[in-house]
C-alpha positions as MATLAB code, in Angstrom:
seq = 'XXXXXXXXXXXXXXXXXXXXXXXXXXXXXXXXXXXXXXXXXXXXXXXXXXXXXXXXXXXXXXXXXXXXXXXXXXXXXXXXXXXXXXXXXXXXXXXXXXXXXXXXXXXXXXXXXXXXXXXXXXXXXXXXXXXXXXXXXXXXXXXXXXXXXXXXXXXXXXXXXXXXXXXXXXXXXXXXXXXXXXXXXXXXXXXXXXXXXXXXXXXXXXXXXXXXXXXXXXXXXXXXXXXXXXXXXXXXXXXXXXXXXXXXXXXXXXXXXXXXXXXXXXXXXXXXXXXXXXXXXXXXXXXXXXXXX';
ca = [
     -18.754    1.494  -42.783;
     -17.971   -2.030  -43.524;
     -20.841   -5.163  -42.972;
     -19.820   -7.402  -40.327;
     -21.026  -10.894  -39.711;
     -18.995  -11.926  -36.558;
     -18.959   -8.622  -34.794;
     -21.196   -5.767  -33.985;
     -20.284   -2.369  -34.636;
     -22.329    0.220  -32.893;
     -21.320    4.157  -32.058;
     -22.668    5.552  -29.142;
     -21.698    8.142  -26.254;
     -18.032    9.139  -27.708;
     -17.496    6.053  -28.318;
     -17.671    2.606  -30.216;
     -19.050   -0.434  -28.719;
     -17.472   -3.674  -30.298;
     -19.189   -7.223  -29.740;
     -17.828  -10.212  -30.415;
     -20.751  -11.846  -31.873;
     -20.716  -15.645  -32.167;
     -22.502  -16.625  -29.158;
     -23.311  -20.231  -30.195;
     -19.574  -20.716  -30.060;
     -19.354  -18.777  -26.750;
     -17.258  -15.771  -29.170;
     -14.459  -18.466  -29.976;
     -11.883  -16.575  -31.923;
     -12.159  -17.486  -35.578;
     -10.189  -16.489  -38.763;
     -12.881  -14.110  -39.811;
     -13.216  -12.866  -36.471;
      -9.756  -11.654  -36.448;
     -10.249  -10.160  -39.997;
     -13.266   -8.248  -39.089;
     -11.821   -6.923  -35.897;
      -8.704   -5.699  -37.786;
     -11.181   -3.852  -40.048;
     -13.093   -2.233  -37.320;
     -10.040   -1.244  -35.847;
      -9.236    0.740  -39.069;
     -12.635    2.175  -39.077;
     -12.366    3.445  -35.664;
      -8.622    5.077  -36.127;
     -10.010    7.043  -39.212;
     -13.122    8.292  -37.427;
     -12.110   11.389  -35.256;
     -15.725   11.342  -33.330;
     -14.643    8.088  -31.745;
     -12.410    8.799  -28.850;
     -12.437    5.138  -27.408;
     -13.424    1.563  -27.738;
     -15.279   -0.715  -25.420;
     -14.919   -4.707  -26.581;
     -17.625   -7.211  -25.438;
     -18.975  -10.258  -26.113;
     -22.352  -11.564  -26.955;
     -24.222  -13.938  -24.978;
     -22.473  -15.781  -21.758;
     -19.067  -15.266  -22.881;
     -16.437  -12.672  -23.943;
     -14.557  -15.079  -25.575;
     -13.955  -18.994  -24.787;
     -10.323  -18.695  -26.767;
      -9.253  -19.637  -30.188;
     -12.093  -21.542  -31.906;
     -11.400  -25.400  -31.338;
     -14.045  -26.440  -33.596;
     -13.462  -28.493  -36.842;
     -12.030  -26.843  -39.919;
     -13.853  -24.503  -41.682;
     -14.817  -27.137  -44.330;
     -16.092  -29.049  -41.604;
     -13.545  -31.988  -42.150;
     -11.627  -33.290  -39.562;
      -7.894  -31.673  -39.123;
      -5.284  -34.203  -39.262;
      -2.087  -34.179  -36.921;
       1.164  -35.703  -37.720;
       2.530  -37.615  -34.945;
       4.990  -37.592  -32.785;
       4.799  -34.164  -32.528;
       0.978  -33.220  -33.161;
       1.873  -30.892  -36.174;
      -1.258  -30.370  -38.717;
      -0.517  -32.530  -41.686;
       0.906  -30.725  -44.615;
       2.574  -28.155  -42.221;
       6.198  -27.759  -41.639;
       7.457  -26.785  -38.165;
       8.507  -23.546  -39.714;
       4.980  -22.863  -40.876;
       3.644  -23.658  -37.558;
       6.150  -21.400  -35.745;
       4.788  -18.439  -38.413;
       1.147  -19.122  -37.403;
       1.838  -18.244  -33.862;
       3.681  -15.154  -34.601;
       0.776  -13.963  -36.535;
      -1.306  -14.510  -33.582;
       0.748  -12.207  -31.371;
       0.844   -9.466  -34.023;
      -2.986   -9.445  -33.271;
      -2.774   -9.121  -29.707;
      -0.078   -6.248  -30.136;
      -2.250   -4.274  -32.224;
      -4.575   -3.677  -29.648;
      -2.002   -2.793  -26.995;
      -0.488   -0.519  -29.611;
      -3.482    1.135  -30.595;
      -3.711    4.900  -30.550;
      -6.904    4.943  -28.686;
      -7.913    3.691  -25.381;
      -9.530   -0.085  -25.553;
     -11.763   -0.655  -22.432;
     -12.662   -4.343  -22.181;
     -16.277   -5.189  -20.864;
     -15.728   -8.624  -19.838;
     -18.943  -10.782  -18.795;
     -18.789  -14.263  -18.487;
     -15.880  -16.770  -19.868;
     -12.617  -15.174  -20.948;
     -10.559  -18.657  -21.222;
      -7.435  -18.989  -23.466;
      -6.848  -16.506  -25.938;
     -10.102  -14.910  -24.652;
      -8.246  -14.224  -21.528;
      -5.402  -12.752  -23.405;
      -7.541  -10.763  -25.483;
      -9.024   -9.319  -22.316;
      -5.619   -8.697  -20.687;
      -4.300   -6.689  -23.803;
      -7.127   -4.145  -23.620;
      -5.646   -1.145  -21.589;
      -8.765   -0.563  -19.274;
     -10.367   -4.007  -18.134;
     -13.858   -4.279  -16.060;
     -15.279   -7.488  -15.193;
     -18.791   -8.216  -14.208;
     -19.561  -10.147  -11.295;
     -20.045  -13.518  -13.258;
     -16.768  -13.391  -15.236;
     -14.269  -16.063  -15.326;
     -10.442  -15.834  -16.458;
      -8.434  -19.018  -17.120;
      -5.965  -20.529  -19.636;
      -7.256  -24.294  -19.318;
      -5.349  -24.891  -22.691;
      -2.255  -25.535  -20.782;
      -3.685  -28.715  -19.739;
      -3.462  -30.260  -23.153;
      -0.114  -28.518  -24.154;
       0.044  -24.876  -24.603;
       1.530  -21.609  -23.720;
       0.745  -19.211  -20.942;
       0.629  -15.111  -21.732;
       3.435  -12.871  -20.624;
       0.579  -10.489  -19.944;
      -0.660  -12.654  -16.808;
       2.585  -12.281  -15.370;
       2.793   -8.369  -16.204;
      -0.456   -7.841  -14.388;
      -0.844  -10.624  -11.853;
       2.376  -10.528  -10.720;
       4.814  -13.726  -11.032;
       3.774  -15.829   -8.256;
      -0.029  -15.644   -9.189;
       0.598  -15.948  -12.768;
       2.528  -19.259  -12.234;
      -0.019  -20.373   -9.911;
      -2.650  -20.280  -12.296;
      -0.439  -20.564  -15.645;
       0.557  -23.784  -14.759;
      -2.534  -25.450  -13.644;
      -4.943  -23.652  -16.065;
      -7.155  -22.898  -12.845;
     -10.378  -20.859  -13.350;
     -10.638  -17.784  -11.242;
     -13.577  -15.439  -10.690;
     -13.715  -11.928  -11.141;
     -13.181  -11.239   -7.249;
      -9.712  -12.701   -7.491;
      -8.936  -11.199  -11.163;
      -9.409   -7.953   -9.283;
      -7.208   -9.087   -6.281;
      -4.642   -9.948   -8.484;
      -4.599   -7.066  -10.652;
      -5.878   -8.448  -13.937;
      -8.585   -6.195  -13.839;
      -9.435   -2.542  -11.991;
     -13.322   -2.960  -11.077;
     -16.205   -5.443  -10.771;
     -19.619   -4.589  -11.015;
     -23.039   -6.482  -11.518;
     -23.718   -7.470  -15.123;
     -26.196   -5.309  -15.931;
     -24.074   -1.979  -14.968;
     -20.995   -3.343  -17.299;
     -21.364   -1.533  -20.380;
     -22.751    1.803  -18.605;
     -19.597    1.558  -16.455;
     -17.308    1.320  -19.311;
     -18.995    4.211  -21.527;
     -18.941    6.454  -18.576;
     -15.193    6.078  -18.719;
     -15.536    6.643  -22.231;
     -17.382    9.835  -21.520;
     -14.860   11.129  -19.440;
     -11.893   10.536  -21.572;
     -13.679   12.313  -24.476;
     -13.338   15.754  -22.077;
      -9.641   15.389  -22.558;
      -7.927   16.577  -25.449;
      -7.156   13.717  -28.316;
      -3.898   14.453  -28.530;
      -3.421   14.016  -24.890;
      -5.187   10.983  -24.505;
      -2.806    9.792  -27.305;
       0.325   10.863  -25.835;
      -0.443    9.441  -22.203;
      -1.758    6.173  -23.339;
       1.761    5.815  -25.498;
       3.752    6.888  -22.302;
       2.304    3.700  -20.503;
       2.055    1.211  -23.218;
       5.495    2.083  -24.927;
       7.140    2.879  -21.526;
       6.445   -1.008  -20.639;
       7.895   -1.982  -24.162;
      11.221   -0.014  -23.229;
      11.202   -1.608  -19.762;
      11.270   -5.106  -21.559;
       7.568   -5.965  -22.377;
       8.107   -6.428  -26.023;
      11.156   -8.624  -25.465;
       9.367  -10.755  -22.905;
       6.137  -11.008  -25.378;
       8.884  -12.046  -28.168;
      10.197  -14.681  -25.689;
       6.784  -15.735  -25.370;
       6.005  -15.780  -28.827;
       8.889  -17.790  -29.566;
       8.250  -20.621  -27.085;
       4.453  -20.903  -28.197;
       5.253  -23.114  -31.103;
       7.212  -25.808  -28.950;
       4.883  -25.663  -26.520;
       2.259  -26.678  -28.758;
       4.307  -29.256  -30.720;
       6.934  -30.638  -28.309;
       4.139  -32.849  -26.437;
       3.952  -36.427  -25.313;
       1.712  -38.440  -27.731;
       0.327  -40.756  -25.420;
      -0.958  -37.797  -23.447;
      -2.313  -35.392  -26.214;
      -3.584  -37.870  -28.791;
      -6.197  -38.968  -26.972;
      -7.663  -35.545  -26.302;
      -7.136  -34.537  -30.275;
      -9.065  -37.876  -30.967;
     -11.793  -37.086  -28.712;
     -11.919  -33.572  -30.081;
     -12.528  -34.586  -33.800;
     -14.346  -37.806  -33.082;
     -16.485  -37.495  -30.494;
     -16.857  -33.622  -29.952;
     -15.770  -30.785  -27.796;
     -17.929  -32.054  -25.067;
     -16.044  -35.066  -24.624;
     -12.696  -33.418  -25.234;
     -13.509  -31.072  -22.324;
     -14.528  -33.723  -20.109;
     -11.105  -35.714  -20.891;
      -8.926  -32.713  -20.417;
     -10.497  -30.874  -17.327;
     -12.315  -33.476  -15.608;
      -9.132  -34.420  -13.399;
      -9.073  -30.608  -12.130;
     -12.512  -30.660  -10.881;
     -13.594  -28.837   -8.849;
     -12.014  -25.587   -9.899;
     -10.921  -23.351   -7.347;
     -13.057  -20.383   -8.510;
     -16.018  -19.414  -10.514;
     -19.033  -21.357  -11.566;
     -17.564  -24.933  -10.993;
     -15.864  -23.957   -7.774;
     -17.827  -26.368   -6.225;
     -18.566  -30.304   -6.453;
     -22.341  -31.217   -7.587;
     -24.506  -32.828   -5.185;
];
């Protein structure tokens, strides 16, 4: 078995629990975490004893999204304005980088064994996309979903539209507003909400029921659902999502985006979030839904 630093891999109850393990960064998705996740999926695919995967996050978040901290070297990432392209990268390279992100999520969707998302705490931005690309998604009562990155210039994911419906997806995708677990259940992002201390047991009870079904049948029925949606147009929609993600990130107004990036790299993430999210407080749902005092 491979050695992992940013995930935890634990076989149990006919399946495996994969825990995103960067709690100090709210399980923000780093390049190394993605690499380790792919290695873990390779391991699962080769192990006939594992009938399904449960994915969760350590600490108070499932995942806060893509890592918004400084570069791995600790230095500031300089951006070239007026379009906010990282210095030294061409527009084509930016587009290619976003295409690779899409491929990472599609591997989850096309995986031949069921992936169950156990969503506890924050599932923000790409963390919410990760949650929605799991085949079955269960939330704890304190789960919060959002795409707040649209507030600084970013794209939504078509998976919000597929699962939450056109009007709900626009309501939350055009504002970046937070929603709590019950709202996620109402619009169809998750199939059940349970107390936090029952979340993993609920997910593994599904794994154990799946394990009673012949593995060939599980694989075929999983493909009927996922490939059927792709043949109906999901792949085309996700391809469009992917193609528009690059301009969504770089065709920005400098006077709006640059102060946010300057705050992030000069004063830290807390200041950046204050500037980005301050005008949207209080959030409609979740732990920040009420004004303090």
